[in-house]
N, C-alpha and C positions, 0 to 999 in steps of 0.2 A: 534429340529432344532435351531441352533444358530441365534440370532437376533442382528445385529449390531445397536447400537444406533447412530442416526444421529443428530448432533448439527446444527440447522438451522442458528445459528449466525456465524458459521465458514466461510461460503461463500454463494453467491447467488445460486450456484449449489446445495449445501446441503440443502438450504432453499426450493428449488423446490422439491428436493427428499423427504424431510420430509413431505411436503404437499401432494405429491403423495401417500406416504405410509399411511398417515392418512386417506385420502379419500378411499383408497383401504381397509384398515382395518375396516373402518366404515361400509363397505358393506359385511364384512366377507369373502373377497376373498383372496386366496393365490396369490403370484406373478405369478405362472403359470396360474391361472384362469384369472387374469387381462390380462396377456400377450396373452392368447388365444383369448380373446374378442377383443383385439386391433390389433392382427396380429403380435405380437412380442413374443420372447421366455421369459420364466421366468427369465433367466439369464440376459437378456437385461433390464427387469424391475428392477431387483436387482441392476444392475450397475447404473441406473438412480437414484434410491432411495438413494443409498449410495454416490451420487455425483461423481462417477467414470466415468460416461459417460454423456455428455451434451444432453439434449433433442433436437431433430430436430423439425422443424416446423410441419412435418407430424406426429411425435410422439405426440406432444402437441395437435394437431387437433384430433387425434384418442382418446387421453385420455379424452378430453373434451366431445367427442361424447359418449364414453362408460360410463363415470362417471357423465354425465349430468351437467357439470360445466359451460356451456354457454360461452365458450371462455375465461374463467379465466386463464386456464393453457397456452393457446396460448399467452395471453398478458404477463404472467409471463415469458414464454419462450423467447419472443421477448426481454424483458428487460434483460434476462440472456445473450442473445447473444451480447448485448451492455451494459455490467455491469458498474455500477458506480465505483466499486472497483475490483481490480484484485484478482484472486484466491489466497488464502493464506494471503491476506493483513488484513482482519478483525481479524484473529487469531494472526497475528503479533502485531497489535495494542493493543489487550488485554494483550499480554505479555509485550509490551513496557511500559504499565502503571504500571507494577509491577517490572520492571528491576532495578537492582542496578546500572548498567552502560549501557549507550547507545552510540554506535559509528555509525557515519553516514558519508558516502561519497556520494556526489551528483555532477552532472555535468549538465550544461545548465540552470537550474533554482534553486532558493533557496529551500532547502528541506522544507517540510510542517511544521515541528515543529518550524521552524524559520521564517515562512512567516507572514507578517503583514496582517490584514484583507483585506486591499485594494489590496495588491499584490496577495493574494489568490483568491480574487474575480475576478481579471483580468485574472488569469490563468484559472479559471473555466469558465469564460465567453468566453474565446478564444476556449475552448473545445466545448462549446455549439454551437458557431458560425460555427465551422468546422463540426458539426454534429456528433462528437465523443460521446457525452453524451447529455442527455436531461436536461431541466431546473431543473426537480425534482432530477435528479442524481447529478447535480451540488450542489444543496442545501444539499443533503446528504453528499457530500464530505466536504463541508464547516462546517457542523455541527460536523462531526467527527473530523475535524481539531481542532476545539475549545476544544474538550475533550482531544485530545492528548496534546495540548499545556498546558492545565491546569494541566495535570498529571506531567509535568516536574517541577512544583513548589510545589509538595506535600512535606510532611515532614515524614521522611528525604528525601531530594532531591536526585535524582540520579545524578551520575557523567555523564556529556554529553560531548563527544568528537566529533567534527565536522571538517571534511576536505572538503572544497569546491574547485572544479575545478575553475580556474580563469574565465571560461566562465560564471559561475553563477553570478558574479558581473559585468561582461561586457555586458551581454545581457539585453537590456532595456525592461522592462515589465510595462505596465500601464501608461507610460509617465514619464517625469522628476520628478514630485512631488511624485508619488507613489514609483518610484525607489529610490529617495533620502531618503524618510522615511524608506524604507526597508533597505538601507545601514546603516542608523543611528541605526536601530534596531539590526543589526548584531554587531555593535560596542558595544551597550549596553549589548548584550548577552555575549560578550567576557569578560565583567567586572564582571560577576557573579562568586561567589566563587567556584562553582562546575562545571565550564565549561571550555573547551579549544576550540578555533576556529583557524583554519589554512587554508591558501590558497595553493593549489597545482598549481604553476604557469605554464603557457604554456611552459616555457623552459624545463620542465621535459620531454616533448616529449614522446618517447617510454618508458621512465622509469616509467611513471604513471602506478600504479599497476592494475587499474580497467578501463574497458571501459563502464561499466554500473553502475547505482547507487547500493550501498550496505549498508545494515543496519545490525549491530551486537549487540546483547543483551547479557549481562552477568547478570544472575539472582542471587538472594541472596545466593543460594547454590553453586555458582560459575560455574554452567552449562552455556554453551554458545549456542546461537541460531543465525543463519544468515538468512537474507531475502534479496533476490536480484530480480530485475524485469527488463523486457524489456517493449516495448510499449504494448505488448499483453499478457505477462505472468508474474506471480509472483511465487516465489518458497520459501517456508519456509524449512530450513534445521536444523535438531537437531543432526544428527549423527556427533560426534566430529571428525571422520575421514575426513569429508568434511569441517567442520566448522573451524578446527584448521589452515589449510592452508590459509583460507580467513582472519582469525584474524592475522596471521603472515604477510600476504600481506598488511593488513591495517596498522600495525605497521611500516612496511617498507615505506609505502607511507607517513605516518606522519613524519617519520624521514627525508625524502627527501623534504618535503613541507616547506614553509616559517614558521618561528617562529610566535607565536601569535602577538608579537609586530610588526614584519614586515608585517604580514597579515593585521592588523588594519591600518597600514600606507598606504597599497595599497588600502584598502577600502576607507579611508579618501581622498586619492588622486582622486579616482573615483567619490567621492561625490561632489567634487568642480564643481561649475557651475550648480548644480541641485537646483531648488527652492523648 
């Protein structure tokens, strides 16, 4: 019988599945045997173990009862239903830290790799106050952000191309001081030898290529990977049949956006009046 390996670092769902598998195998049970004890099919157990199916509250409760884990899987399952990171994002970050080229499009907020600590903390605190994530999850996000930003300054440094929707620099976050420092950081980023920063102005209107944030990686072997997300989902795409049109649309967006000089001028104009 083939056994799929489950990498717990890829996503919270796979971490839950890997733990469930380990607990089952420690008892010498097959998936069918565990399923029979819990009231589920072996196929259902397999899907959860491989991260293809999220565990429901009832599933976790039954797993705790059968495995004698005293509520541990229920707590992990609750955290999984309100994850700190979207599905696919941990895998994307691991690849981003190795990429030769990084392309980013963002709207609404400054992308994580360009956030100052104060700006990032304000965004995370806002999510906590809305009840979207816990304090612990916010800390996990901020810790991961530090690692991502450090990777951009490795040697040799990756080429980083960023297109920001104008809304990113217009939306105030954390108050004038935090926002002012963040805009200064964008200008400093634009001066690095391996970076390009552009603003996609509101005037683009319907010509703006994307309605959601997009990240594209080009690896050292010239393979390309795209990652896109909404509020609730993240998707990592490796198939070039789908990645190529995204990359083409990104180049079209960059061509229609402001030049780096004009973008920096717009940022500096927005910076005026902020202390």
